C-alpha angles and dihedrals in degrees: 000000000000115000111210096182109134095358118138125212139188131192109254093216092073136061110260094251091051100044123090114247115228123200114198127206127193138187114177106315093335114106129187137158150166130228138183140158139088108034092344114094093184137343139174138190135198129186148100140287121215126215091273093052094254109151130213115183148144123235140197130189144170114223127214091261092054097257113147113218131190133178149127134262140199113200129189119196126227119189110225123217090260092053096255120127127244115199117208104204128199106194141180125201120206133213134028093341094044114168144143134221151139124259135176125220124190128203115254118212 
């Protein structure tokens, strides 16, 4: 089982100084986290982790322009050669700007 408690992640599609930084917390199968940076003023996520470290969670965030965003995400972990985790995320955004996509986050040490 992957333990995400205290791990930090950034989206690989952005330069480090432009990508929001996410800090994950975990207690048993319960997962939560906060993220901010780049065009995200504040975000949070809440969900669960299964025995293989696969995550299912919902997220909310407020962007720099004041837009409020909500959605859900399914993330599958890959362990990199150096021991860090890469999360391959399949996400869905709700509301007026509804969309779907795939993103990759990498653990930051």
